[in-house]
BASEKOL-327000 format. One record per atom (N, C-alpha, C): residue in one letter; z, y negated, x. Coordinates in steps of 0.1 Angstrom, whole numbers, plus 2048, in hexadecimal, padded with zeros to 3 digits. Atoms other than C-alpha are relative to their C-alpha. Last residue first. Example, Ala and Ser with C-alpha at 12.3 -4.5 7.8 and 13.67 -1.06 7.14 Angstrom:
# residues 2
s80080B7F7;s84780B889;s8087F57F8;a80080C809;a84E82D87B;a8007F4809;
This chain:
# residues 109
x7FE8047F2;x304AF4D25;x80E802804;x8047F67F7;x300B09D06;x8027FC80E;x7F77F5800;x314AF1CF1;x7FD80B80A;x7F38057FA;x2FFAD4CFB;x80A80B801;x8038007F2;x2DFAE8CF2;x80C7FB808;x8007F27FB;x2EDAF0CD0;x7FE80080F;x7F27FB800;x2F6ACBCCA;x80180E805;x7FA8077F5;x2D2AC0CD3;x80F805802;x8067FA7F4;x2C3ADBCBC;x8077F980C;x7FA7F37FC;x2DBAD2CA0;x7FB80580D;x8047FF7F3;x2D2AAEC9B;x80680C807;x7F67FB7F7;x2D2AAFC76;x7FB80080E;x7F4808802;x2BDA98C60;x80C806808;x80080C7F8;x29DAA7C6F;x80D7F87FE;x7FE80B809;x2A4ACAC61;x8017F3809;x80C807801;x296AE3C7A;x8007F47F6;x8068047F3;x2B6AF1C87;x7F47F77FF;x7F880A7F9;x2C9AF1C66;x7F97FB80D;x7FF80C808;x2AEB02C53;x8077F5807;x80C8077FF;x2A8B1BC6F;x7FF7F37F8;x8028067F3;x2CDB23C71;x7F27F9801;x80080F801;x2D2B29C4C;x7FD7F980D;x80B805808;x2C7B4DC4D;x7FF7F17FF;x80D7FE7F9;x2DDB55C6A;x7F57FB7F8;x8008097F5;x2FBB46C58;x7F3801808;x80380D806;x2F3B59C38;x8007F580B;x80E801804;x2F1B79C4C;x7FC7F37FA;x8088017F4;x312B73C5D;x7F27FF7FD;x7FE80D7FB;x322B6DC3B;x7F87FD80D;x80780A809;x313B8CC2C;x8017F2805;x80E8007FC;x31EBA1C4B;x7F87F67F7;x8097FC80A;x342B97C45;x7F27FF804;x8007F1801;x359B96C63;x7F58057F6;x7F97FA80B;x350B72C6B;x7FF80F7FF;x7F67F77FB;x345B67C8D;x8088077F5;x8067F67F7;x324B58C82;x80A80A806;x8087F6808;x335B47C65;x7FA80B809;x7F67F8808;x34FB36C7B;x7F980B7F8;x7FA7F77F7;x333B2BC93;x80B8097F9;x8097F57FD;x320B1CC76;x80580A80A;x8007F880D;x33EB08C6B;x7F780C802;x7F37FA801;x343AFBC8F;x80080A7F4;x7FF7F47F7;x31EAF5C93;x80D8077FF;x8087F5806;x31DADFC74;x80080C809;x7F97FB80C;x33BACBC81;x7F780C7FA;x7F57F87FB;x32AAC6CA3;x8088077F5;x8057F37FE;x30AABBC91;x80B809806;x7FE7FE7F2;x31BA9DC82;x7FD80F803;x7F27FC7FC;x30CA98C60;x80180280F;x8018007F1;x2EDA85C57;x80E803805;x7FA80C7FA;x2F0A91C33;x7FE80080F;x80A80B7FF;x2D9AA9C21;x8067F3806;x7F880D802;x2F5AC0C15;x7F77F4801;x80680780B;x2DCADEC12;x8077F27FE;x80F8037FD;x2E1AF0C33;x7FA7F87F5;x8018087F3;x307AEEC30;x7F27FC803;x7FE80E803;x306AF9C0B;x7FE7F780D;x80B804808;x2F9B1BC14;x8007F17FE;x80B8007F7;x313B1FC2F;x7F37FB7F9;x7FE80B7F6;x32EB14C17;x7F57FF80A;x80480C806;x320B2BBFC;x8027F4809;x80F800801;x321B49C13;x7FC7F37FA;x8068027F3;x345B41C1C;x7F17FF800;x7FD80E7FD;x34FB3EBF8;x7FA7FD80D;x809808808;x33EB60BF0;x8027F1803;x80E7FD7FA;x351B71C0C;x7F67F77F9;x8018077F3;x372B61C01;x7F2802806;x7FF80E803;x36DB6CBDD;x7FE7F880D;x80D804805;x362B8FBE7;x7FF7F17FD;x80080380E;x380B95BFD;x7F37FA7FB;x80B7F9806;x377BA2C1F;x8007FE7F0;x80D8067FC;x38CB88C30;x7F48077F9;x8097F67FC;x3ABB94C1E;x7F27FA802;x8077FA80B;x3C0B75C1C;x7F680A805;x7F77F7806;x3D7B6EC39;x7FB8077F4;x8017F37F9;x3BBB5FC4D;x80980A7FA;x7F67F7807;x3B7B42C35;x7FF80E806;x7F38037FC;x3A6B29C4D;x80B80A7FA;x7FD7F97F4;x383B37C4A;x80F7FE805;x8007F1802;x37FB2EC26;x80380880C;x7F47FA807;x38CB0AC2E;x7FF8107FE;x7FA7F67F7;x370B01C47;x80C8087F9;x80A7F57FE;x35BAEFC2C;x80680B809;x8007F880D;x379ADAC22;x7F780C802;x7F37F9800;x37EACEC46;x8018097F4;x8007F57F7;x359AC7C47;x80D807801;x8097F6805;x35BAB1C29;x80080C808;x7F97FA80B;x379A9EC36;x7F880B7FA;x7F67F87FA;x367A97C57;x8088087F5;x8077F57FA;x349A8BC44;x80A80A806;x8037F780B;x35FA75C2F;x7F980C805;x7F47FA805;x36EA65C4E;x7FD80A7F5;x7FB7F87F5;x34CA5EC5D;x80C8087FC;x8087F4800;x33FA51C3C;x80480A80A;x7FB7F780B;x35DA3AC3A;x7F780C7FF;x7F47F87FA;x353A2CC5C;x8058097F5;x7F3805801;x331A22C4D;x80B809806;x7FC8087F4;x30FA2AC5A;x80F7FC800;x7FE7F87F5;x305A46C42;x8067F980D;x8028097F5;x30AA31C23;x80380780D;x80380D804;x306A43C02;x7FD7F780C;x80F802801;x303A67C0D;x7FD7F17FE;x8057FD7F3;x328A6AC18;x7F17FC800;x7FC80A7F7;x334A58BF9;x7FA80280E;x80880C804;x320A6FBE2;x8047F480A;x80E7FE7FC;x32EA8DBF4;x7F87F47FD;x8008007F2;x352A81BEF;x7F2801806;x7FF80E7FC;x34CA78BCB;x7FF7FF80F;x80D805801;x341A9CBC5;x7FF7F1805;
């Protein structure tokens, strides 16, 4: 909780940048455990919570990190995780605190 509070406190600081990187590293963890059964109910629910949380963090995060996590979710084996990712896309795309549209266009080029 302290990490998220520090990220939201001062969006211009260097510490905020480092904390954001740490936060997104933590958010990617459910996809890094490939040796665990990916269809496991706990892993699936955790991935869905990460995607849900991603659209609700409310920080001016780096859009590349958001897209990385979203990309992992869209390529997941679980249909529930993919559905959660698709459902969160409009929220992420039209939220003014994220610059997702620009980052998506850069990726498409």
